[in-house]
mmCIF file of the N, C-alpha and C atoms, coordinates in Angstrom:
data_MODEL
# 
_entry.id   MODEL 
# 
loop_
_atom_site.group_PDB 
_atom_site.id 
_atom_site.type_symbol 
_atom_site.label_atom_id 
_atom_site.label_alt_id 
_atom_site.label_comp_id 
_atom_site.label_asym_id 
_atom_site.label_entity_id 
_atom_site.label_seq_id 
_atom_site.pdbx_PDB_ins_code 
_atom_site.Cartn_x 
_atom_site.Cartn_y 
_atom_site.Cartn_z 
_atom_site.occupancy 
_atom_site.B_iso_or_equiv 
_atom_site.pdbx_formal_charge 
_atom_site.auth_seq_id 
_atom_site.auth_comp_id 
_atom_site.auth_asym_id 
_atom_site.auth_atom_id 
_atom_site.pdbx_PDB_model_num 
ATOM 1   N N  . UNK A 1 1  ? -2.413 -155.503 4.833  1.00 0.00 ? 1  UNK A N  1 
ATOM 2   C CA . UNK A 1 1  ? -2.492 -154.103 5.222  1.00 0.00 ? 1  UNK A CA 1 
ATOM 3   C C  . UNK A 1 1  ? -1.163 -153.680 5.838  1.00 0.00 ? 1  UNK A C  1 
ATOM 4   N N  . UNK A 1 2  ? -0.456 -152.818 5.162  1.00 0.00 ? 2  UNK A N  1 
ATOM 5   C CA . UNK A 1 2  ? 0.845  -152.367 5.648  1.00 0.00 ? 2  UNK A CA 1 
ATOM 6   C C  . UNK A 1 2  ? 0.662  -151.213 6.626  1.00 0.00 ? 2  UNK A C  1 
ATOM 7   N N  . UNK A 1 3  ? 1.139  -151.404 7.857  1.00 0.00 ? 3  UNK A N  1 
ATOM 8   C CA . UNK A 1 3  ? 1.033  -150.362 8.869  1.00 0.00 ? 3  UNK A CA 1 
ATOM 9   C C  . UNK A 1 3  ? 2.366  -149.644 8.992  1.00 0.00 ? 3  UNK A C  1 
ATOM 10  N N  . UNK A 1 4  ? 2.324  -148.362 9.260  1.00 0.00 ? 4  UNK A N  1 
ATOM 11  C CA . UNK A 1 4  ? 3.530  -147.582 9.475  1.00 0.00 ? 4  UNK A CA 1 
ATOM 12  C C  . UNK A 1 4  ? 3.501  -147.076 10.912 1.00 0.00 ? 4  UNK A C  1 
ATOM 13  N N  . UNK A 1 5  ? 4.533  -147.405 11.679 1.00 0.00 ? 5  UNK A N  1 
ATOM 14  C CA . UNK A 1 5  ? 4.571  -147.037 13.082 1.00 0.00 ? 5  UNK A CA 1 
ATOM 15  C C  . UNK A 1 5  ? 5.544  -145.895 13.311 1.00 0.00 ? 5  UNK A C  1 
ATOM 16  N N  . UNK A 1 6  ? 5.366  -145.174 14.415 1.00 0.00 ? 6  UNK A N  1 
ATOM 17  C CA . UNK A 1 6  ? 6.251  -144.062 14.757 1.00 0.00 ? 6  UNK A CA 1 
ATOM 18  C C  . UNK A 1 6  ? 7.501  -144.528 15.493 1.00 0.00 ? 6  UNK A C  1 
ATOM 19  N N  . UNK A 1 7  ? 7.603  -145.835 15.737 1.00 0.00 ? 7  UNK A N  1 
ATOM 20  C CA . UNK A 1 7  ? 8.796  -146.389 16.377 1.00 0.00 ? 7  UNK A CA 1 
ATOM 21  C C  . UNK A 1 7  ? 9.354  -147.494 15.490 1.00 0.00 ? 7  UNK A C  1 
ATOM 22  N N  . UNK A 1 8  ? 10.651 -147.771 15.643 1.00 0.00 ? 8  UNK A N  1 
ATOM 23  C CA . UNK A 1 8  ? 11.253 -148.873 14.909 1.00 0.00 ? 8  UNK A CA 1 
ATOM 24  C C  . UNK A 1 8  ? 12.200 -149.627 15.831 1.00 0.00 ? 8  UNK A C  1 
ATOM 25  N N  . UNK A 1 9  ? 12.663 -150.774 15.411 1.00 0.00 ? 9  UNK A N  1 
ATOM 26  C CA . UNK A 1 9  ? 13.545 -151.598 16.235 1.00 0.00 ? 9  UNK A CA 1 
ATOM 27  C C  . UNK A 1 9  ? 14.797 -150.811 16.618 1.00 0.00 ? 9  UNK A C  1 
ATOM 28  N N  . UNK A 1 10 ? 15.151 -150.879 17.899 1.00 0.00 ? 10 UNK A N  1 
ATOM 29  C CA . UNK A 1 10 ? 16.342 -150.192 18.378 1.00 0.00 ? 10 UNK A CA 1 
ATOM 30  C C  . UNK A 1 10 ? 16.074 -148.829 18.988 1.00 0.00 ? 10 UNK A C  1 
ATOM 31  N N  . UNK A 1 11 ? 14.866 -148.255 18.769 1.00 0.00 ? 11 UNK A N  1 
ATOM 32  C CA . UNK A 1 11 ? 14.534 -146.952 19.344 1.00 0.00 ? 11 UNK A CA 1 
ATOM 33  C C  . UNK A 1 11 ? 14.372 -147.053 20.859 1.00 0.00 ? 11 UNK A C  1 
ATOM 34  N N  . UNK A 1 12 ? 14.724 -145.974 21.561 1.00 0.00 ? 12 UNK A N  1 
ATOM 35  C CA . UNK A 1 12 ? 14.429 -145.876 22.990 1.00 0.00 ? 12 UNK A CA 1 
ATOM 36  C C  . UNK A 1 12 ? 13.049 -145.261 23.132 1.00 0.00 ? 12 UNK A C  1 
ATOM 37  N N  . UNK A 1 13 ? 12.168 -145.931 23.896 1.00 0.00 ? 13 UNK A N  1 
ATOM 38  C CA . UNK A 1 13 ? 10.792 -145.470 24.041 1.00 0.00 ? 13 UNK A CA 1 
ATOM 39  C C  . UNK A 1 13 ? 10.397 -145.405 25.511 1.00 0.00 ? 13 UNK A C  1 
ATOM 40  N N  . UNK A 1 14 ? 9.319  -144.665 25.787 1.00 0.00 ? 14 UNK A N  1 
ATOM 41  C CA . UNK A 1 14 ? 8.733  -144.553 27.117 1.00 0.00 ? 14 UNK A CA 1 
ATOM 42  C C  . UNK A 1 14 ? 7.279  -144.958 27.010 1.00 0.00 ? 14 UNK A C  1 
ATOM 43  N N  . UNK A 1 15 ? 6.791  -145.738 27.986 1.00 0.00 ? 15 UNK A N  1 
ATOM 44  C CA . UNK A 1 15 ? 5.387  -146.123 28.018 1.00 0.00 ? 15 UNK A CA 1 
ATOM 45  C C  . UNK A 1 15 ? 4.617  -144.966 28.645 1.00 0.00 ? 15 UNK A C  1 
ATOM 46  N N  . UNK A 1 16 ? 3.592  -144.451 27.936 1.00 0.00 ? 16 UNK A N  1 
ATOM 47  C CA . UNK A 1 16 ? 2.865  -143.278 28.407 1.00 0.00 ? 16 UNK A CA 1 
ATOM 48  C C  . UNK A 1 16 ? 1.477  -143.615 28.933 1.00 0.00 ? 16 UNK A C  1 
ATOM 49  N N  . UNK A 1 17 ? 1.046  -144.868 28.798 1.00 0.00 ? 17 UNK A N  1 
ATOM 50  C CA . UNK A 1 17 ? -0.292 -145.242 29.268 1.00 0.00 ? 17 UNK A CA 1 
ATOM 51  C C  . UNK A 1 17 ? -0.305 -146.721 29.621 1.00 0.00 ? 17 UNK A C  1 
ATOM 52  N N  . UNK A 1 18 ? -1.260 -147.094 30.445 1.00 0.00 ? 18 UNK A N  1 
ATOM 53  C CA . UNK A 1 18 ? -1.427 -148.491 30.809 1.00 0.00 ? 18 UNK A CA 1 
ATOM 54  C C  . UNK A 1 18 ? -0.718 -148.848 32.096 1.00 0.00 ? 18 UNK A C  1 
ATOM 55  N N  . UNK A 1 19 ? -0.695 -150.127 32.416 1.00 0.00 ? 19 UNK A N  1 
ATOM 56  C CA . UNK A 1 19 ? -0.145 -150.586 33.689 1.00 0.00 ? 19 UNK A CA 1 
ATOM 57  C C  . UNK A 1 19 ? 1.369  -150.468 33.770 1.00 0.00 ? 19 UNK A C  1 
ATOM 58  N N  . UNK A 1 20 ? 2.032  -150.238 32.653 1.00 0.00 ? 20 UNK A N  1 
ATOM 59  C CA . UNK A 1 20 ? 3.496  -150.112 32.652 1.00 0.00 ? 20 UNK A CA 1 
ATOM 60  C C  . UNK A 1 20 ? 3.924  -148.664 32.435 1.00 0.00 ? 20 UNK A C  1 
ATOM 61  N N  . UNK A 1 21 ? 3.027  -147.721 32.699 1.00 0.00 ? 21 UNK A N  1 
ATOM 62  C CA . UNK A 1 21 ? 3.284  -146.299 32.483 1.00 0.00 ? 21 UNK A CA 1 
ATOM 63  C C  . UNK A 1 21 ? 4.544  -145.846 33.219 1.00 0.00 ? 21 UNK A C  1 
ATOM 64  N N  . UNK A 1 22 ? 5.393  -145.096 32.507 1.00 0.00 ? 22 UNK A N  1 
ATOM 65  C CA . UNK A 1 22 ? 6.606  -144.563 33.102 1.00 0.00 ? 22 UNK A CA 1 
ATOM 66  C C  . UNK A 1 22 ? 7.843  -145.404 32.844 1.00 0.00 ? 22 UNK A C  1 
ATOM 67  N N  . UNK A 1 23 ? 7.668  -146.675 32.484 1.00 0.00 ? 23 UNK A N  1 
ATOM 68  C CA . UNK A 1 23 ? 8.825  -147.525 32.202 1.00 0.00 ? 23 UNK A CA 1 
ATOM 69  C C  . UNK A 1 23 ? 9.383  -147.176 30.833 1.00 0.00 ? 23 UNK A C  1 
ATOM 70  N N  . UNK A 1 24 ? 10.671 -147.425 30.649 1.00 0.00 ? 24 UNK A N  1 
ATOM 71  C CA . UNK A 1 24 ? 11.280 -147.146 29.357 1.00 0.00 ? 24 UNK A CA 1 
ATOM 72  C C  . UNK A 1 24 ? 12.219 -148.275 28.988 1.00 0.00 ? 24 UNK A C  1 
ATOM 73  N N  . UNK A 1 25 ? 12.559 -148.347 27.722 1.00 0.00 ? 25 UNK A N  1 
ATOM 74  C CA . UNK A 1 25 ? 13.466 -149.379 27.243 1.00 0.00 ? 25 UNK A CA 1 
ATOM 75  C C  . UNK A 1 25 ? 13.646 -149.269 25.750 1.00 0.00 ? 25 UNK A C  1 
ATOM 76  N N  . UNK A 1 26 ? 14.344 -150.249 25.209 1.00 0.00 ? 26 UNK A N  1 
ATOM 77  C CA . UNK A 1 26 ? 14.656 -150.285 23.784 1.00 0.00 ? 26 UNK A CA 1 
ATOM 78  C C  . UNK A 1 26 ? 13.686 -151.227 23.083 1.00 0.00 ? 26 UNK A C  1 
ATOM 79  N N  . UNK A 1 27 ? 13.239 -150.856 21.887 1.00 0.00 ? 27 UNK A N  1 
ATOM 80  C CA . UNK A 1 27 ? 12.333 -151.697 21.102 1.00 0.00 ? 27 UNK A CA 1 
ATOM 81  C C  . UNK A 1 27 ? 13.104 -152.920 20.608 1.00 0.00 ? 27 UNK A C  1 
ATOM 82  N N  . UNK A 1 28 ? 12.608 -154.108 20.973 1.00 0.00 ? 28 UNK A N  1 
ATOM 83  C CA . UNK A 1 28 ? 13.249 -155.354 20.559 1.00 0.00 ? 28 UNK A CA 1 
ATOM 84  C C  . UNK A 1 28 ? 12.636 -155.915 19.286 1.00 0.00 ? 28 UNK A C  1 
ATOM 85  N N  . UNK A 1 29 ? 11.304 -155.777 19.176 1.00 0.00 ? 29 UNK A N  1 
ATOM 86  C CA . UNK A 1 29 ? 10.597 -156.409 18.061 1.00 0.00 ? 29 UNK A CA 1 
ATOM 87  C C  . UNK A 1 29 ? 9.290  -155.672 17.830 1.00 0.00 ? 29 UNK A C  1 
ATOM 88  N N  . UNK A 1 30 ? 8.860  -155.610 16.578 1.00 0.00 ? 30 UNK A N  1 
ATOM 89  C CA . UNK A 1 30 ? 7.574  -155.002 16.232 1.00 0.00 ? 30 UNK A CA 1 
ATOM 90  C C  . UNK A 1 30 ? 6.679  -156.096 15.670 1.00 0.00 ? 30 UNK A C  1 
ATOM 91  N N  . UNK A 1 31 ? 5.440  -156.155 16.178 1.00 0.00 ? 31 UNK A N  1 
ATOM 92  C CA . UNK A 1 31 ? 4.465  -157.149 15.741 1.00 0.00 ? 31 UNK A CA 1 
ATOM 93  C C  . UNK A 1 31 ? 3.357  -156.417 14.976 1.00 0.00 ? 31 UNK A C  1 
ATOM 94  N N  . UNK A 1 32 ? 3.546  -156.176 13.664 1.00 0.00 ? 32 UNK A N  1 
ATOM 95  C CA . UNK A 1 32 ? 2.611  -155.331 12.921 1.00 0.00 ? 32 UNK A CA 1 
ATOM 96  C C  . UNK A 1 32 ? 1.192  -155.892 12.815 1.00 0.00 ? 32 UNK A C  1 
ATOM 97  N N  . UNK A 1 33 ? 1.031  -157.195 12.795 1.00 0.00 ? 33 UNK A N  1 
ATOM 98  C CA . UNK A 1 33 ? -0.299 -157.783 12.660 1.00 0.00 ? 33 UNK A CA 1 
ATOM 99  C C  . UNK A 1 33 ? -1.193 -157.430 13.847 1.00 0.00 ? 33 UNK A C  1 
ATOM 100 N N  . UNK A 1 34 ? -0.598 -157.308 15.026 1.00 0.00 ? 34 UNK A N  1 
ATOM 101 C CA . UNK A 1 34 ? -1.359 -156.997 16.233 1.00 0.00 ? 34 UNK A CA 1 
ATOM 102 C C  . UNK A 1 34 ? -1.168 -155.549 16.682 1.00 0.00 ? 34 UNK A C  1 
ATOM 103 N N  . UNK A 1 35 ? -0.378 -154.777 15.942 1.00 0.00 ? 35 UNK A N  1 
ATOM 104 C CA . UNK A 1 35 ? -0.039 -153.393 16.280 1.00 0.00 ? 35 UNK A CA 1 
ATOM 105 C C  . UNK A 1 35 ? 0.560  -153.306 17.690 1.00 0.00 ? 35 UNK A C  1 
ATOM 106 N N  . UNK A 1 36 ? 1.466  -154.228 17.976 1.00 0.00 ? 36 UNK A N  1 
ATOM 107 C CA . UNK A 1 36 ? 2.103  -154.270 19.288 1.00 0.00 ? 36 UNK A CA 1 
ATOM 108 C C  . UNK A 1 36 ? 3.618  -154.288 19.141 1.00 0.00 ? 36 UNK A C  1 
ATOM 109 N N  . UNK A 1 37 ? 4.303  -153.973 20.239 1.00 0.00 ? 37 UNK A N  1 
ATOM 110 C CA . UNK A 1 37 ? 5.755  -153.848 20.234 1.00 0.00 ? 37 UNK A CA 1 
ATOM 111 C C  . UNK A 1 37 ? 6.304  -154.513 21.487 1.00 0.00 ? 37 UNK A C  1 
ATOM 112 N N  . UNK A 1 38 ? 7.426  -155.224 21.369 1.00 0.00 ? 38 UNK A N  1 
ATOM 113 C CA . UNK A 1 38 ? 8.132  -155.749 22.538 1.00 0.00 ? 38 UNK A CA 1 
ATOM 114 C C  . UNK A 1 38 ? 9.197  -154.742 22.937 1.00 0.00 ? 38 UNK A C  1 
ATOM 115 N N  . UNK A 1 39 ? 9.173  -154.354 24.221 1.00 0.00 ? 39 UNK A N  1 
ATOM 116 C CA . UNK A 1 39 ? 10.127 -153.367 24.736 1.00 0.00 ? 39 UNK A CA 1 
ATOM 117 C C  . UNK A 1 39 ? 10.944 -154.034 25.834 1.00 0.00 ? 39 UNK A C  1 
ATOM 118 N N  . UNK A 1 40 ? 12.259 -153.817 25.791 1.00 0.00 ? 40 UNK A N  1 
ATOM 119 C CA . UNK A 1 40 ? 13.189 -154.423 26.736 1.00 0.00 ? 40 UNK A CA 1 
ATOM 120 C C  . UNK A 1 40 ? 12.839 -154.046 28.171 1.00 0.00 ? 40 UNK A C  1 
ATOM 121 N N  . UNK A 1 41 ? 12.576 -155.060 29.014 1.00 0.00 ? 41 UNK A N  1 
ATOM 122 C CA . UNK A 1 41 ? 12.323 -154.839 30.432 1.00 0.00 ? 41 UNK A CA 1 
ATOM 123 C C  . UNK A 1 41 ? 10.916 -154.393 30.778 1.00 0.00 ? 41 UNK A C  1 
ATOM 124 N N  . UNK A 1 42 ? 10.002 -154.330 29.807 1.00 0.00 ? 42 UNK A N  1 
ATOM 125 C CA . UNK A 1 42 ? 8.634  -153.881 30.049 1.00 0.00 ? 42 UNK A CA 1 
ATOM 126 C C  . UNK A 1 42 ? 7.674  -155.047 29.819 1.00 0.00 ? 42 UNK A C  1 
ATOM 127 N N  . UNK A 1 43 ? 6.648  -155.150 30.635 1.00 0.00 ? 43 UNK A N  1 
ATOM 128 C CA . UNK A 1 43 ? 5.595  -156.170 30.503 1.00 0.00 ? 43 UNK A CA 1 
ATOM 129 C C  . UNK A 1 43 ? 6.172  -157.579 30.612 1.00 0.00 ? 43 UNK A C  1 
ATOM 130 N N  . UNK A 1 44 ? 7.001  -157.804 31.622 1.00 0.00 ? 44 UNK A N  1 
ATOM 131 C CA . UNK A 1 44 ? 7.643  -159.109 31.792 1.00 0.00 ? 44 UNK A CA 1 
ATOM 132 C C  . UNK A 1 44 ? 6.602  -160.170 32.171 1.00 0.00 ? 44 UNK A C  1 
ATOM 133 N N  . UNK A 1 45 ? 6.682  -161.317 31.491 1.00 0.00 ? 45 UNK A N  1 
ATOM 134 C CA . UNK A 1 45 ? 5.802  -162.444 31.779 1.00 0.00 ? 45 UNK A CA 1 
ATOM 135 C C  . UNK A 1 45 ? 6.654  -163.669 32.058 1.00 0.00 ? 45 UNK A C  1 
ATOM 136 N N  . UNK A 1 46 ? 6.088  -164.625 32.788 1.00 0.00 ? 46 UNK A N  1 
ATOM 137 C CA . UNK A 1 46 ? 6.815  -165.859 33.077 1.00 0.00 ? 46 UNK A CA 1 
ATOM 138 C C  . UNK A 1 46 ? 6.328  -166.945 32.128 1.00 0.00 ? 46 UNK A C  1 
ATOM 139 N N  . UNK A 1 47 ? 7.277  -167.635 31.490 1.00 0.00 ? 47 UNK A N  1 
ATOM 140 C CA . UNK A 1 47 ? 6.977  -168.718 30.565 1.00 0.00 ? 47 UNK A CA 1 
ATOM 141 C C  . UNK A 1 47 ? 7.544  -170.009 31.123 1.00 0.00 ? 47 UNK A C  1 
ATOM 142 N N  . UNK A 1 48 ? 6.755  -171.058 31.105 1.00 0.00 ? 48 UNK A N  1 
ATOM 143 C CA . UNK A 1 48 ? 7.206  -172.362 31.575 1.00 0.00 ? 48 UNK A CA 1 
ATOM 144 C C  . UNK A 1 48 ? 7.772  -173.138 30.399 1.00 0.00 ? 48 UNK A C  1 
ATOM 145 N N  . UNK A 1 49 ? 9.003  -173.651 30.551 1.00 0.00 ? 49 UNK A N  1 
ATOM 146 C CA . UNK A 1 49 ? 9.645  -174.425 29.495 1.00 0.00 ? 49 UNK A CA 1 
ATOM 147 C C  . UNK A 1 49 ? 9.608  -175.902 29.847 1.00 0.00 ? 49 UNK A C  1 
ATOM 148 N N  . UNK A 1 50 ? 9.309  -176.717 28.830 1.00 0.00 ? 50 UNK A N  1 
ATOM 149 C CA . UNK A 1 50 ? 9.299  -178.163 29.034 1.00 0.00 ? 50 UNK A CA 1 
ATOM 150 C C  . UNK A 1 50 ? 10.718 -178.687 29.226 1.00 0.00 ? 50 UNK A C  1 
ATOM 151 N N  . UNK A 1 51 ? 10.810 -179.913 29.716 1.00 0.00 ? 51 UNK A N  1 
ATOM 152 C CA . UNK A 1 51 ? 12.119 -180.555 29.851 1.00 0.00 ? 51 UNK A CA 1 
ATOM 153 C C  . UNK A 1 51 ? 12.731 -180.721 28.461 1.00 0.00 ? 51 UNK A C  1 
ATOM 154 N N  . UNK A 1 52 ? 14.041 -180.459 28.369 1.00 0.00 ? 52 UNK A N  1 
ATOM 155 C CA . UNK A 1 52 ? 14.759 -180.629 27.110 1.00 0.00 ? 52 UNK A CA 1 
ATOM 156 C C  . UNK A 1 52 ? 16.222 -180.866 27.444 1.00 0.00 ? 52 UNK A C  1 
ATOM 157 N N  . UNK A 1 53 ? 17.054 -181.027 26.419 1.00 0.00 ? 53 UNK A N  1 
ATOM 158 C CA . UNK A 1 53 ? 18.480 -181.227 26.679 1.00 0.00 ? 53 UNK A CA 1 
ATOM 159 C C  . UNK A 1 53 ? 19.093 -180.005 27.348 1.00 0.00 ? 53 UNK A C  1 
ATOM 160 N N  . UNK A 1 54 ? 18.668 -178.807 26.936 1.00 0.00 ? 54 UNK A N  1 
ATOM 161 C CA . UNK A 1 54 ? 19.201 -177.586 27.539 1.00 0.00 ? 54 UNK A CA 1 
ATOM 162 C C  . UNK A 1 54 ? 18.701 -177.414 28.973 1.00 0.00 ? 54 UNK A C  1 
ATOM 163 N N  . UNK A 1 55 ? 17.435 -177.807 29.230 1.00 0.00 ? 55 UNK A N  1 
ATOM 164 C CA . UNK A 1 55 ? 16.829 -177.683 30.562 1.00 0.00 ? 55 UNK A CA 1 
ATOM 165 C C  . UNK A 1 55 ? 16.332 -179.060 31.006 1.00 0.00 ? 55 UNK A C  1 
ATOM 166 N N  . UNK A 1 56 ? 17.204 -179.870 31.593 1.00 0.00 ? 56 UNK A N  1 
ATOM 167 C CA . UNK A 1 56 ? 16.804 -181.231 31.946 1.00 0.00 ? 56 UNK A CA 1 
ATOM 168 C C  . UNK A 1 56 ? 15.638 -181.280 32.936 1.00 0.00 ? 56 UNK A C  1 
ATOM 169 N N  . UNK A 1 57 ? 15.493 -180.249 33.776 1.00 0.00 ? 57 UNK A N  1 
ATOM 170 C CA . UNK A 1 57 ? 14.397 -180.233 34.738 1.00 0.00 ? 57 UNK A CA 1 
ATOM 171 C C  . UNK A 1 57 ? 13.270 -179.310 34.314 1.00 0.00 ? 57 UNK A C  1 
ATOM 172 N N  . UNK A 1 58 ? 13.383 -178.691 33.133 1.00 0.00 ? 58 UNK A N  1 
ATOM 173 C CA . UNK A 1 58 ? 12.424 -177.670 32.760 1.00 0.00 ? 58 UNK A CA 1 
ATOM 174 C C  . UNK A 1 58 ? 12.770 -176.408 33.527 1.00 0.00 ? 58 UNK A C  1 
ATOM 175 N N  . UNK A 1 59 ? 12.112 -175.312 33.226 1.00 0.00 ? 59 UNK A N  1 
ATOM 176 C CA . UNK A 1 59 ? 12.393 -174.092 33.966 1.00 0.00 ? 59 UNK A CA 1 
ATOM 177 C C  . UNK A 1 59 ? 11.303 -173.062 33.724 1.00 0.00 ? 59 UNK A C  1 
ATOM 178 N N  . UNK A 1 60 ? 11.368 -171.979 34.486 1.00 0.00 ? 60 UNK A N  1 
ATOM 179 C CA . UNK A 1 60 ? 10.468 -170.849 34.313 1.00 0.00 ? 60 UNK A CA 1 
ATOM 180 C C  . UNK A 1 60 ? 11.338 -169.657 33.923 1.00 0.00 ? 60 UNK A C  1 
ATOM 181 N N  . UNK A 1 61 ? 11.037 -169.067 32.761 1.00 0.00 ? 61 UNK A N  1 
ATOM 182 C CA . UNK A 1 61 ? 11.847 -167.990 32.213 1.00 0.00 ? 61 UNK A CA 1 
ATOM 183 C C  . UNK A 1 61 ? 10.995 -166.726 32.129 1.00 0.00 ? 61 UNK A C  1 
ATOM 184 N N  . UNK A 1 62 ? 11.596 -165.576 32.452 1.00 0.00 ? 62 UNK A N  1 
ATOM 185 C CA . UNK A 1 62 ? 10.892 -164.305 32.286 1.00 0.00 ? 62 UNK A CA 1 
ATOM 186 C C  . UNK A 1 62 ? 11.223 -163.734 30.921 1.00 0.00 ? 62 UNK A C  1 
ATOM 187 N N  . UNK A 1 63 ? 10.177 -163.367 30.171 1.00 0.00 ? 63 UNK A N  1 
ATOM 188 C CA . UNK A 1 63 ? 10.342 -162.784 28.843 1.00 0.00 ? 63 UNK A CA 1 
ATOM 189 C C  . UNK A 1 63 ? 9.522  -161.513 28.743 1.00 0.00 ? 63 UNK A C  1 
ATOM 190 N N  . UNK A 1 64 ? 9.870  -160.675 27.769 1.00 0.00 ? 64 UNK A N  1 
ATOM 191 C CA . UNK A 1 64 ? 9.105  -159.459 27.538 1.00 0.00 ? 64 UNK A CA 1 
ATOM 192 C C  . UNK A 1 64 ? 7.788  -159.802 26.862 1.00 0.00 ? 64 UNK A C  1 
ATOM 193 N N  . UNK A 1 65 ? 6.711  -159.215 27.363 1.00 0.00 ? 65 UNK A N  1 
ATOM 194 C CA . UNK A 1 65 ? 5.425  -159.289 26.692 1.00 0.00 ? 65 UNK A CA 1 
ATOM 195 C C  . UNK A 1 65 ? 5.357  -158.141 25.695 1.00 0.00 ? 65 UNK A C  1 
ATOM 196 N N  . UNK A 1 66 ? 4.171  -157.883 25.150 1.00 0.00 ? 66 UNK A N  1 
ATOM 197 C CA . UNK A 1 66 ? 4.057  -156.801 24.178 1.00 0.00 ? 66 UNK A CA 1 
ATOM 198 C C  . UNK A 1 66 ? 3.184  -155.675 24.723 1.00 0.00 ? 66 UNK A C  1 
ATOM 199 N N  . UNK A 1 67 ? 3.417  -154.481 24.198 1.00 0.00 ? 67 UNK A N  1 
ATOM 200 C CA . UNK A 1 67 ? 2.678  -153.285 24.574 1.00 0.00 ? 67 UNK A CA 1 
ATOM 201 C C  . UNK A 1 67 ? 2.110  -152.696 23.293 1.00 0.00 ? 67 UNK A C  1 
ATOM 202 N N  . UNK A 1 68 ? 0.875  -152.185 23.346 1.00 0.00 ? 68 UNK A N  1 
ATOM 203 C CA . UNK A 1 68 ? 0.286  -151.591 22.144 1.00 0.00 ? 68 UNK A CA 1 
ATOM 204 C C  . UNK A 1 68 ? 1.074  -150.363 21.738 1.00 0.00 ? 68 UNK A C  1 
ATOM 205 N N  . UNK A 1 69 ? 1.261  -150.196 20.433 1.00 0.00 ? 69 UNK A N  1 
ATOM 206 C CA . UNK A 1 69 ? 2.113  -149.125 19.915 1.00 0.00 ? 69 UNK A CA 1 
ATOM 207 C C  . UNK A 1 69 ? 1.582  -147.743 20.292 1.00 0.00 ? 69 UNK A C  1 
ATOM 208 N N  . UNK A 1 70 ? 0.273  -147.602 20.517 1.00 0.00 ? 70 UNK A N  1 
ATOM 209 C CA . UNK A 1 70 ? -0.291 -146.296 20.868 1.00 0.00 ? 70 UNK A CA 1 
ATOM 210 C C  . UNK A 1 70 ? 0.072  -145.879 22.288 1.00 0.00 ? 70 UNK A C  1 
ATOM 211 N N  . UNK A 1 71 ? 0.573  -146.810 23.107 1.00 0.00 ? 71 UNK A N  1 
ATOM 212 C CA . UNK A 1 71 ? 0.961  -146.499 24.486 1.00 0.00 ? 71 UNK A CA 1 
ATOM 213 C C  . UNK A 1 71 ? 2.430  -146.119 24.600 1.00 0.00 ? 71 UNK A C  1 
ATOM 214 N N  . UNK A 1 72 ? 3.105  -145.925 23.470 1.00 0.00 ? 72 UNK A N  1 
ATOM 215 C CA . UNK A 1 72 ? 4.532  -145.626 23.474 1.00 0.00 ? 72 UNK A CA 1 
ATOM 216 C C  . UNK A 1 72 ? 4.816  -144.272 22.857 1.00 0.00 ? 72 UNK A C  1 
ATOM 217 N N  . UNK A 1 73 ? 5.881  -143.621 23.337 1.00 0.00 ? 73 UNK A N  1 
ATOM 218 C CA . UNK A 1 73 ? 6.396  -142.441 22.661 1.00 0.00 ? 73 UNK A CA 1 
ATOM 219 C C  . UNK A 1 73 ? 7.909  -142.534 22.631 1.00 0.00 ? 73 UNK A C  1 
ATOM 220 N N  . UNK A 1 74 ? 8.510  -141.917 21.624 1.00 0.00 ? 74 UNK A N  1 
ATOM 221 C CA . UNK A 1 74 ? 9.965  -141.906 21.506 1.00 0.00 ? 74 UNK A CA 1 
ATOM 222 C C  . UNK A 1 74 ? 10.570 -141.115 22.661 1.00 0.00 ? 74 UNK A C  1 
ATOM 223 N N  . UNK A 1 75 ? 11.654 -141.619 23.202 1.00 0.00 ? 75 UNK A N  1 
ATOM 224 C CA . UNK A 1 75 ? 12.382 -140.903 24.243 1.00 0.00 ? 75 UNK A CA 1 
ATOM 225 C C  . UNK A 1 75 ? 13.184 -139.803 23.558 1.00 0.00 ? 75 UNK A C  1 
ATOM 226 N N  . UNK A 1 76 ? 13.226 -138.633 24.159 1.00 0.00 ? 76 UNK A N  1 
ATOM 227 C CA . UNK A 1 76 ? 13.985 -137.504 23.579 1.00 0.00 ? 76 UNK A CA 1 
ATOM 228 C C  . UNK A 1 76 ? 15.457 -137.889 23.517 1.00 0.00 ? 76 UNK A C  1 
ATOM 229 N N  . UNK A 1 77 ? 16.041 -137.790 22.344 1.00 0.00 ? 77 UNK A N  1 
ATOM 230 C CA . UNK A 1 77 ? 17.444 -138.149 22.185 1.00 0.00 ? 77 UNK A CA 1 
ATOM 231 C C  . UNK A 1 77 ? 18.326 -136.935 22.398 1.00 0.00 ? 77 UNK A C  1 
ATOM 232 N N  . UNK A 1 78 ? 19.554 -137.167 22.835 1.00 0.00 ? 78 UNK A N  1 
ATOM 233 C CA . UNK A 1 78 ? 20.495 -136.078 23.112 1.00 0.00 ? 78 UNK A CA 1 
ATOM 234 C C  . UNK A 1 78 ? 21.446 -135.866 21.940 1.00 0.00 ? 78 UNK A C  1 
ATOM 235 N N  . UNK A 1 79 ? 21.032 -136.243 20.725 1.00 0.00 ? 79 UNK A N  1 
ATOM 236 C CA . UNK A 1 79 ? 21.909 -136.137 19.556 1.00 0.00 ? 79 UNK A CA 1 
ATOM 237 C C  . UNK A 1 79 ? 21.965 -134.716 19.000 1.00 0.00 ? 79 UNK A C  1 
ATOM 238 N N  . UNK A 1 80 ? 20.978 -133.904 19.272 1.00 0.00 ? 80 UNK A N  1 
ATOM 239 C CA . UNK A 1 80 ? 20.915 -132.553 18.700 1.00 0.00 ? 80 UNK A CA 1 
ATOM 240 C C  . UNK A 1 80 ? 21.872 -131.631 19.337 1.00 0.00 ? 80 UNK A C  1 
# 
């Protein structure tokens, strides 16, 4: 099922509903199967990383979570 969204990667958007209402950022990734979008700086979650060569002690990293596409609107651009 091909979904068509009103936002695309790189767009500036504002969250209009939910716990992140009022925050804005740039679209990093679109997850069409779940109808969700990752927005820069919105819905930050902490992820625990296992020990590896890059992280010998392991670490906790903050990453963007996803927001449902219906909770977003395009930010008015000043191009006009």
